[in-house]
N, C-alpha and C positions, 0 to 999 in steps of 0.2 A: 453557365458559371451565373454567381450573381454580376449584376452589378459593383456590388461596394467590395465583396472578394476581393474581385479580379483589379481594383484601386487600390487594394492595400498589396496583393503582389507585385504590381506595378512598382509603388514605393519602392518597396522591400528592395526588388530586383536596381533600383536605380540606387539608393541610400547604400546600399553595403556595397556595392564596389566605390561609391566616394568616398566612404567610409576607412575603406581599403587605401586609396589613396592619398586619402586624410594623414592616414597614422606611416605611411611611406615614407610621405614629404615632410612629418615633424621627426619620425628617424633619420632621414636623410640630413634633414637643417640641423639636429644634434648633434651626428656624425661630425659634420662638415665645424660647427661651431666649437666640439672637443679639439679637433684635429688642430683648427686654429688658435685655442688656447694655448695646446700642448706645444704649438709649433714657436707661441710667441713669447712660452716662458721657458723653451729651452733658450730661444736666444738671449732672452732675458739674464740668465741665471750665466750664459758665456761674457755677457757683457758684465756681469758680475765678476769673474775669474778675469778677463781682461784686467779690472780697475783695480781689484784688489794685489796683483801680480804687478800693476805698474806701479802702486801705491810701495808694495815692498822693496818693490827694487829701486824707487828714490831712496829711499830710507835708506839703503845699503849702501848706497853711492855718497851718500850725506853722509854714516858711518867712517865709510873709508877714507873721507876726505877728514872728518873733524879729528881722525885717528891717526894724521898724520902731525897732528900739534905738539909746540916743543910738550914733553914729559910731566914738567913742573906746573904746566899753563891746564893741565888733565887732572895731576893724582897729589899736588900741594896744595890742602884747601887756603893758604893762603895768595894763592895766585892764582885760583881759577880764572879761564878764558872768559872776557864778559861777552863774548859776541856767541855764549850759549844762551844767554837772556835775549839778544836782539835776533837769533834763529827761534826761538822757543816764542815769540813776539809774530814772525813772519809766519808763521803756519798753529791756525787754531785750530787745528785738528790733533797736533801736538799738545799732549797733557805736561811734560818735562822731559829736561835731557840731563842726564844726570853720569859721573862714572864712580866705578868704585875698585877699593884697590884689592890685593888677593882672599884676602880675609873677608870678602862683604862690604865691607865698611862703606857706605857712601861717603864719596872725598868732596866733587863737586855737585852743585846741584843748579839746574837754573831757576827755579823757584825758591823760595827762601828756605832753609832749613828749621822746622821750629826748633825753639830754643827745647834744652834737656838733652838725652839722650841721643847719640848720635846713630839716625837708621843704620841698621843692617839687613844685607839683603844675601845673607851666609845658608839662610834657608828656603830660602826662596828658587822656584825651580828654574826659573831664566838665568838665575845666576849660576846653580850647580851645572845646569847643561853646558853651558859654553864655555864652562870651567874643564868640565873633562873633556870638548869635541872640538873648542877654542876654533873658532870659527862663527859667522854670523849666524844669527839664533831665534827665530820668533816663538817668543815664551810663551805659557798660558794666559788668561786672563786670570784677573785680579784687583784686589782696591786699592789702590794706590796710598801710599803711607800721606804722603804730602800733596798728590793730587786731589785725596779724596772722592773717587771715584771709579768705575770698572773703567781699567786699563790691560793692556798688556804691551810688553817691552821689545823690541825688536835692539839686540845687543852684537856686542864687535869687539874680539878681543884687543887690548891694548900693548901694544908688544914693544920689548927694548931697543930704542935706538931705530924706534918704527922700519923696524926690519922685519920682512915676510919670515924672515926665519930667525927673529930673533926669540928670546923667550918672554912669556906671559906675564905682563907687570900689573894688568888689571882690566878692566871691559869700561865700554862706554855702551850707554842703549839711550834710544828715542820710545819712551814713552807715547803711546797711541790711542784716543779714547773710541772705545770698543763703538761708538754710535759714527765714529769717521769711517766706518765701512758703509754705511746703510745707504744704498744706490738710491735712496729715494725713486721707485718704481710706482709713476700714476698706480693706484689700487684699484681705478675701475677698469684698467688693464687686464689683469690679474685674476684667474680665477680664484674663484671665493676658498678658502683653505688651504692654499699651494704654501710649501712651507720652503724655503733658499738659505743659503748661506755658503758658510764653506768651515775645513776642519783644517788642524795641523798635520804633520806627518805621524804626531802618534793617535791620530784618529779624536783627538779633542776638540770638541767643537767651539770655535771663537769667534760664531757671530751668526743669527738667524734673524729672520723676520718677527720669527713669534716664539713665543715660549721662553725669555730670556732668563729665566730662572735655571733652565737646561745649560744656559754660555758656559763655559768652562769642564762640563763633564764631558769623561770620553763617550765615543758616539759607539764604539765598537771594541 
């Protein structure tokens, strides 16, 4: 065997096993990185779910309290409670706090109501469904007429005499900017192209980190 041929075979014999080892190491590192990224994303989605749940639960408790205010302070436009404005000022993530009568006509608003025809929620799903179900409800995203931005509204029935068994006489709602649900995760820690968000009971997309044009669309 010539020396050149021997050296070529020797180099091949050494390089091939090293190439296999390098490929195995790269594969191992990729799988480990992929697993770590998936675990991180799963953890952050769980954090998102907890934060959303806590935020909505806090809003529900606030609505429970507001619903106990005297009826004239919530359903008499001349006597609307000034506390609505103070509560709105304390929570920048809220875009408005409103009350409506059973026709859907806006009665009280923490933000000034533009002059002209009184806004009506009669055709809005966020008003129609609580009217039917008569319970705390989180609606679908929409562009608020007064806030002028994409929001969703969490609403609670107002009942006669503030009694749990009293007949429904109106509704009170807190509108929240969709952006308030962004957990602001550091993008460097999340795999590129990852999608996370949440939907309501009907499968409507409420918020997602990408493709904002799909917010408000049923995902199933």
